[in-house]
ZABA-615273 format. One record per residue (C-alpha): chain; x, y, z; residue number from 1. Coordinates in steps of 0.1 Angstrom, whole numbers. Example, Ala and Ser with C-alpha at 12.3 -4.5 7.8 and 13.67 -1.06 7.14 Angstrom:
<pts>
(pt "A" (123 -45 78) 1)
(pt "A" (137 -11 71) 2)
</pts>
This chain:
<pts>
(pt "A" (1226 1225 909) 1)
(pt "A" (1233 1209 943) 2)
(pt "A" (1237 1231 973) 3)
(pt "A" (1245 1224 1010) 4)
(pt "A" (1216 1231 1033) 5)
(pt "A" (1214 1230 1071) 6)
(pt "A" (1203 1196 1084) 7)
(pt "A" (1166 1200 1096) 8)
(pt "A" (1153 1190 1130) 9)
(pt "A" (1118 1177 1135) 10)
(pt "A" (1092 1201 1149) 11)
(pt "A" (1059 1192 1167) 12)
(pt "A" (1043 1162 1151) 13)
(pt "A" (1072 1156 1127) 14)
(pt "A" (1099 1130 1122) 15)
(pt "A" (1134 1133 1108) 16)
(pt "A" (1143 1107 1081) 17)
(pt "A" (1177 1097 1070) 18)
(pt "A" (1169 1092 1033) 19)
(pt "A" (1183 1061 1018) 20)
(pt "A" (1168 1064 983) 21)
(pt "A" (1142 1084 963) 22)
(pt "A" (1123 1074 933) 23)
(pt "A" (1125 1095 901) 24)
(pt "A" (1095 1097 878) 25)
(pt "A" (1076 1121 857) 26)
(pt "A" (1056 1134 887) 27)
(pt "A" (1087 1148 903) 28)
(pt "A" (1094 1167 870) 29)
(pt "A" (1058 1181 872) 30)
(pt "A" (1065 1192 907) 31)
(pt "A" (1097 1209 897) 32)
(pt "A" (1080 1226 867) 33)
(pt "A" (1054 1241 891) 34)
(pt "A" (1025 1221 878) 35)
(pt "A" (1012 1215 913) 36)
(pt "A" (1020 1249 927) 37)
(pt "A" (1041 1276 911) 38)
(pt "A" (1041 1301 941) 39)
(pt "A" (1077 1316 942) 40)
(pt "A" (1073 1319 979) 41)
(pt "A" (1077 1282 983) 42)
(pt "A" (1112 1283 969) 43)
(pt "A" (1139 1271 975) 44)
(pt "A" (1125 1236 979) 45)
(pt "A" (1140 1201 979) 46)
(pt "A" (1120 1179 955) 47)
(pt "A" (1114 1141 957) 48)
(pt "A" (1083 1125 971) 49)
(pt "A" (1090 1088 965) 50)
(pt "A" (1115 1086 994) 51)
(pt "A" (1124 1057 1016) 52)
(pt "A" (1146 1059 1047) 53)
(pt "A" (1150 1054 1084) 54)
(pt "A" (1135 1076 1111) 55)
(pt "A" (1162 1090 1133) 56)
(pt "A" (1143 1114 1156) 57)
(pt "A" (1108 1126 1163) 58)
(pt "A" (1095 1159 1175) 59)
(pt "A" (1070 1166 1203) 60)
(pt "A" (1037 1147 1198) 61)
(pt "A" (1051 1121 1174) 62)
(pt "A" (1053 1085 1184) 63)
(pt "A" (1087 1075 1198) 64)
(pt "A" (1081 1040 1183) 65)
(pt "A" (1088 1054 1149) 66)
(pt "A" (1125 1059 1157) 67)
(pt "A" (1146 1033 1139) 68)
(pt "A" (1118 1022 1116) 69)
(pt "A" (1122 1020 1078) 70)
(pt "A" (1095 1041 1062) 71)
(pt "A" (1082 1054 1029) 72)
(pt "A" (1066 1089 1025) 73)
(pt "A" (1029 1094 1017) 74)
(pt "A" (1029 1120 989) 75)
(pt "A" (998 1141 1000) 76)
(pt "A" (1000 1163 1030) 77)
(pt "A" (965 1152 1041) 78)
(pt "A" (950 1165 1073) 79)
(pt "A" (939 1132 1088) 80)
(pt "A" (907 1147 1103) 81)
(pt "A" (883 1158 1075) 82)
(pt "A" (855 1136 1065) 83)
(pt "A" (874 1122 1035) 84)
(pt "A" (905 1113 1056) 85)
(pt "A" (884 1098 1084) 86)
(pt "A" (867 1076 1057) 87)
(pt "A" (901 1064 1045) 88)
(pt "A" (901 1085 1013) 89)
(pt "A" (934 1104 1021) 90)
(pt "A" (940 1116 986) 91)
(pt "A" (906 1133 985) 92)
(pt "A" (915 1154 1017) 93)
(pt "A" (894 1186 1017) 94)
(pt "A" (920 1204 1039) 95)
(pt "A" (950 1193 1019) 96)
(pt "A" (982 1210 1029) 97)
(pt "A" (999 1203 996) 98)
(pt "A" (1025 1177 985) 99)
(pt "A" (1058 1163 997) 100)
(pt "A" (1085 1179 975) 101)
(pt "A" (1063 1209 968) 102)
(pt "A" (1051 1223 1001) 103)
(pt "A" (1077 1205 1023) 104)
(pt "A" (1111 1192 1015) 105)
(pt "A" (1115 1157 1000) 106)
(pt "A" (1141 1130 992) 107)
(pt "A" (1165 1149 970) 108)
(pt "A" (1185 1155 1002) 109)
(pt "A" (1200 1129 1026) 110)
(pt "A" (1179 1141 1055) 111)
(pt "A" (1145 1155 1056) 112)
(pt "A" (1116 1161 1080) 113)
(pt "A" (1080 1152 1074) 114)
(pt "A" (1048 1151 1094) 115)
(pt "A" (1048 1117 1112) 116)
(pt "A" (1013 1110 1098) 117)
(pt "A" (1029 1109 1064) 118)
(pt "A" (1051 1080 1071) 119)
(pt "A" (1042 1045 1060) 120)
(pt "A" (1063 1018 1079) 121)
(pt "A" (1078 993 1055) 122)
(pt "A" (1081 955 1059) 123)
(pt "A" (1113 943 1075) 124)
(pt "A" (1140 934 1051) 125)
(pt "A" (1127 954 1021) 126)
(pt "A" (1156 969 1001) 127)
(pt "A" (1153 1007 1004) 128)
(pt "A" (1161 1012 967) 129)
(pt "A" (1136 986 955) 130)
(pt "A" (1111 1001 979) 131)
(pt "A" (1111 1035 961) 132)
(pt "A" (1085 1020 938) 133)
(pt "A" (1061 1015 967) 134)
(pt "A" (1047 1050 975) 135)
(pt "A" (1037 1059 940) 136)
(pt "A" (1047 1035 912) 137)
(pt "A" (1029 1005 928) 138)
(pt "A" (1005 1023 951) 139)
(pt "A" (989 1042 922) 140)
(pt "A" (981 1010 903) 141)
(pt "A" (967 995 935) 142)
(pt "A" (943 1024 936) 143)
(pt "A" (935 1020 899) 144)
(pt "A" (926 984 906) 145)
(pt "A" (902 995 932) 146)
(pt "A" (887 1023 912) 147)
(pt "A" (881 1002 881) 148)
(pt "A" (872 971 901) 149)
(pt "A" (897 950 881) 150)
(pt "A" (893 913 886) 151)
(pt "A" (897 879 870) 152)
(pt "A" (871 884 843) 153)
(pt "A" (889 916 830) 154)
(pt "A" (910 922 799) 155)
(pt "A" (932 952 808) 156)
(pt "A" (951 973 782) 157)
(pt "A" (977 997 796) 158)
(pt "A" (988 1026 774) 159)
(pt "A" (1023 1037 783) 160)
(pt "A" (1030 1004 800) 161)
(pt "A" (1068 1006 800) 162)
(pt "A" (1070 1037 822) 163)
(pt "A" (1073 1038 860) 164)
(pt "A" (1036 1035 868) 165)
(pt "A" (1027 1014 837) 166)
(pt "A" (1053 987 843) 167)
(pt "A" (1038 981 878) 168)
(pt "A" (1002 986 866) 169)
(pt "A" (1005 955 844) 170)
(pt "A" (1017 935 874) 171)
(pt "A" (990 947 898) 172)
(pt "A" (963 939 872) 173)
(pt "A" (977 905 865) 174)
(pt "A" (979 898 902) 175)
(pt "A" (942 906 904) 176)
(pt "A" (937 878 878) 177)
(pt "A" (932 899 847) 178)
(pt "A" (946 893 812) 179)
(pt "A" (969 922 805) 180)
(pt "A" (983 939 773) 181)
(pt "A" (1010 965 776) 182)
(pt "A" (1011 992 749) 183)
(pt "A" (1043 1011 743) 184)
(pt "A" (1066 1021 715) 185)
(pt "A" (1102 1013 724) 186)
(pt "A" (1116 977 719) 187)
(pt "A" (1133 978 753) 188)
(pt "A" (1101 986 771) 189)
(pt "A" (1081 960 751) 190)
(pt "A" (1107 934 761) 191)
(pt "A" (1103 943 797) 192)
(pt "A" (1065 940 794) 193)
(pt "A" (1069 905 779) 194)
(pt "A" (1093 894 806) 195)
(pt "A" (1066 903 832) 196)
(pt "A" (1041 880 815) 197)
(pt "A" (1019 907 798) 198)
(pt "A" (1012 908 761) 199)
(pt "A" (1035 934 745) 200)
(pt "A" (1018 956 719) 201)
(pt "A" (1037 980 696) 202)
(pt "A" (1016 1012 696) 203)
(pt "A" (1037 1037 677) 204)
(pt "A" (1007 1039 653) 205)
(pt "A" (979 1038 679) 206)
(pt "A" (952 1050 655) 207)
(pt "A" (959 1020 633) 208)
(pt "A" (959 995 662) 209)
(pt "A" (928 972 661) 210)
(pt "A" (916 966 697) 211)
(pt "A" (900 933 686) 212)
(pt "A" (936 919 682) 213)
(pt "A" (947 925 718) 214)
(pt "A" (930 896 734) 215)
(pt "A" (916 862 722) 216)
(pt "A" (883 866 741) 217)
(pt "A" (874 901 730) 218)
(pt "A" (881 938 734) 219)
(pt "A" (895 953 765) 220)
(pt "A" (871 957 794) 221)
(pt "A" (895 982 810) 222)
(pt "A" (919 1007 794) 223)
(pt "A" (944 1025 817) 224)
(pt "A" (957 1056 799) 225)
(pt "A" (990 1068 813) 226)
(pt "A" (999 1090 783) 227)
(pt "A" (969 1113 787) 228)
(pt "A" (966 1131 754) 229)
(pt "A" (935 1135 733) 230)
(pt "A" (945 1107 709) 231)
(pt "A" (951 1081 735) 232)
(pt "A" (918 1089 753) 233)
(pt "A" (898 1087 721) 234)
(pt "A" (914 1054 711) 235)
(pt "A" (907 1040 746) 236)
(pt "A" (870 1049 745) 237)
(pt "A" (866 1034 711) 238)
(pt "A" (885 1003 720) 239)
(pt "A" (864 993 750) 240)
(pt "A" (841 963 752) 241)
(pt "A" (805 972 762) 242)
(pt "A" (804 980 799) 243)
(pt "A" (841 989 798) 244)
(pt "A" (860 1014 819) 245)
(pt "A" (885 1040 809) 246)
(pt "A" (908 1050 837) 247)
(pt "A" (927 1083 833) 248)
(pt "A" (954 1094 857) 249)
(pt "A" (974 1123 841) 250)
(pt "A" (968 1159 850) 251)
(pt "A" (984 1176 820) 252)
(pt "A" (968 1208 810) 253)
(pt "A" (953 1216 776) 254)
(pt "A" (946 1180 765) 255)
(pt "A" (908 1180 761) 256)
(pt "A" (890 1153 741) 257)
(pt "A" (854 1152 729) 258)
(pt "A" (829 1127 741) 259)
(pt "A" (791 1125 738) 260)
(pt "A" (768 1112 765) 261)
(pt "A" (752 1092 737) 262)
(pt "A" (782 1069 733) 263)
(pt "A" (786 1065 771) 264)
(pt "A" (749 1054 773) 265)
(pt "A" (750 1030 743) 266)
(pt "A" (782 1014 755) 267)
(pt "A" (775 1016 792) 268)
(pt "A" (810 1030 793) 269)
(pt "A" (825 1045 824) 270)
(pt "A" (853 1072 824) 271)
(pt "A" (871 1070 857) 272)
(pt "A" (895 1095 872) 273)
(pt "A" (921 1079 896) 274)
(pt "A" (939 1102 920) 275)
(pt "A" (970 1088 936) 276)
(pt "A" (963 1063 965) 277)
(pt "A" (952 1060 1001) 278)
(pt "A" (976 1054 1029) 279)
(pt "A" (962 1019 1033) 280)
(pt "A" (969 1013 996) 281)
(pt "A" (1005 1024 1000) 282)
(pt "A" (1008 999 1028) 283)
(pt "A" (993 972 1006) 284)
(pt "A" (1017 981 978) 285)
(pt "A" (1046 976 1002) 286)
(pt "A" (1032 941 1011) 287)
(pt "A" (1029 932 974) 288)
(pt "A" (1066 941 968) 289)
(pt "A" (1078 924 999) 290)
(pt "A" (1060 892 991) 291)
(pt "A" (1073 891 955) 292)
(pt "A" (1038 895 940) 293)
(pt "A" (1051 927 923) 294)
(pt "A" (1087 930 910) 295)
(pt "A" (1102 965 913) 296)
(pt "A" (1113 977 879) 297)
(pt "A" (1140 1003 883) 298)
(pt "A" (1156 1011 850) 299)
(pt "A" (1185 1031 864) 300)
(pt "A" (1200 1040 897) 301)
(pt "A" (1222 1070 903) 302)
(pt "A" (1239 1092 929) 303)
(pt "A" (1231 1129 931) 304)
(pt "A" (1256 1137 902) 305)
(pt "A" (1234 1118 877) 306)
(pt "A" (1200 1130 886) 307)
(pt "A" (1198 1156 859) 308)
(pt "A" (1207 1131 832) 309)
(pt "A" (1180 1108 846) 310)
(pt "A" (1155 1137 843) 311)
(pt "A" (1166 1141 807) 312)
(pt "A" (1160 1104 800) 313)
(pt "A" (1125 1107 815) 314)
(pt "A" (1117 1137 792) 315)
(pt "A" (1129 1116 762) 316)
(pt "A" (1108 1087 773) 317)
(pt "A" (1137 1063 772) 318)
(pt "A" (1137 1051 809) 319)
(pt "A" (1121 1017 814) 320)
(pt "A" (1103 1016 848) 321)
(pt "A" (1113 1040 876) 322)
(pt "A" (1146 1057 882) 323)
(pt "A" (1161 1060 917) 324)
(pt "A" (1184 1083 935) 325)
(pt "A" (1206 1063 960) 326)
(pt "A" (1223 1084 986) 327)
(pt "A" (1247 1055 992) 328)
(pt "A" (1262 1065 958) 329)
(pt "A" (1275 1099 970) 330)
</pts>
């Protein structure tokens, strides 16, 4: 239920953001469910980490030049000073303070405050609703591209390609020059995959899907698994061409799968975990969207009254791309 809260003011090193819009995806449901932290002392909390908005004020120690800028939020409350942060690996921060929408209030409110170091300036003219895909749905694929070293010689299969991250993953991989196949089970999502130039593949019977049929030139060299259950991981490993890479991103509990070192050796196969994105990659995601290289796919936009129904659509798996909460629709 929605409640009125006191409008926050920025403290030292913080900025106040007038939230224009906030992306809605499965990660926000995981946050609400307590999958990142279930400490009751953190409640009440305003969720929503994929926010975009305008900086209206800054606290002591934050740069005055931020005021008036359109920004997106960086999800991880990284410290900025540990060895990993100094090396540009913000999502590996060893002194992590938590996550936006879990340990500090997020974009399911029209105004919020965040550490100024968590703000990523957006290119001028970028629509704030379209930009909600930048801080996660596009930035995460940009990081996957880097982790798996996706390039023009690759054949990339994306499992769960019609969802918020998947529908942008196929575009980022294609922009890197790869051939791309998008696996999903709903006709609407497969049609969206086809419109974006990837090969749509019906995968409702994944175990029966022959990986040799996905690409004319051979099996996938990269499989990105956005479903994250034992069956998808097992299929992905078996589907890879020699020297291939399986990239896994989900953090769901109790979904183990068996693998022997023998098969990794014989296939020279790599299993790669990919954890969110760096701040530089969020900025790159913004440039890709602003330039038109990546098209934001937002399947539904709502005001606050429709957020719970959008959550239900996400749980049903019927939402193509990302959802968005637009505060202009109050």
